Residue, then its C-alpha position, 0 to 999 in steps of 0.5 A: x493484502x500487501x504481502x499477498x501481492x508481493x508473495x504472488x509476485x515473488x512466487x513468480x518471480x523466485x523459481x525454485x530454490x533447489x534449482x539454478x539462481x534466479x535470474x537478476x533481473x528478478x531479483x532487482x524487481x523484488x528488491x525494488x518493490x520492497x524499497x519502492x514500499x517503504x520509501x512510499x510509506x515513509x513519504x519518500x515520493x521521488x525515491x518511491x517513484x524512483x524504485x518502481x520505475x526500476x522495479x517495471x524497467x526489470x519486469x518489461x524486460x521479460x515481456x510479461x505484462x501479468x508480472x508489471x500488472x502485480x507490480x501495479x497491484x503493489x502501487x494501488x494497495x501502497x496507496x490505499x494504505x495511505x487513504x489515497x484512493x484512485x481507480x488503479x490505472x496502471x492496473x486497469x490498463x493491464x487487466x486483460x493480462x492479469x490473472x484471476x487472483x490479480x483481478x479478485x485483488x484489484x476488485x477488494x482494492x476497489x472496494x467491491x470484494x471481501x478478502x480475509x483479514x491478516x495481522x502483517x501491519x501493512x494488510x491491516x492499513x490497506x484493509x482500513x484504507x479498503x474499508x474507509x473507502x467503503x464507508x465501514x470504518x469504525x473509530x476503532x479501526x481509524x484508531x488501530x490504523x493510526x498506531x499502525x502506522x505510527x508503530x511501522x514509522x510510516x509517515x504518509x500513512x500515518x498523516x492521512x489517518x491523523x487526518x481523518x482522526x483530526x477531522x472526526x474530532x472537529x466534527x464532534x466538537x472535540x477541541x481537545x482531541x483535535x490540539x492534540x491530533x494537530x500537535x502530534x501531526x506537527x510533530x511528524x512534520x517536524x513542525x513543533 
């Protein structure tokens, strides 16, 4: 999912490797989008917004709304991985300029379409978020999302998925699990 969006943007930005070097805006936009993703997942909101704005500024300079639409999909995917759902307003404002693949990916993020599974960690978290939004997530998939976020050191989605586990444990009356999960949340937040 995220890899799809980054590859899609990368293909549009990178150009042919055997030709002249890509323009600076292509390299800067790509680097800023990657930095945005990592900062967002680590929970560094201000840095993530700064990097996203840098990327969009580079893309706007081209006058190509389709590239800005792709960047917006990357932001929406990061939010979905962190269980922060919205209607992807940045993309929706540019939907008319987006291609079929971008529209299909937006439909997927909204839970209205299916995509092939990927083993890439971010793609797994996005897929879990999409399934959560659609009400189709199993307890095993929740645990897998927690462990995926944990293994990557991605604080924002880890806290979101631990919150889901905590609510499920509370609903089941499993006090021991609730306490264990709360200790883990406190550790991630630095409150231990």
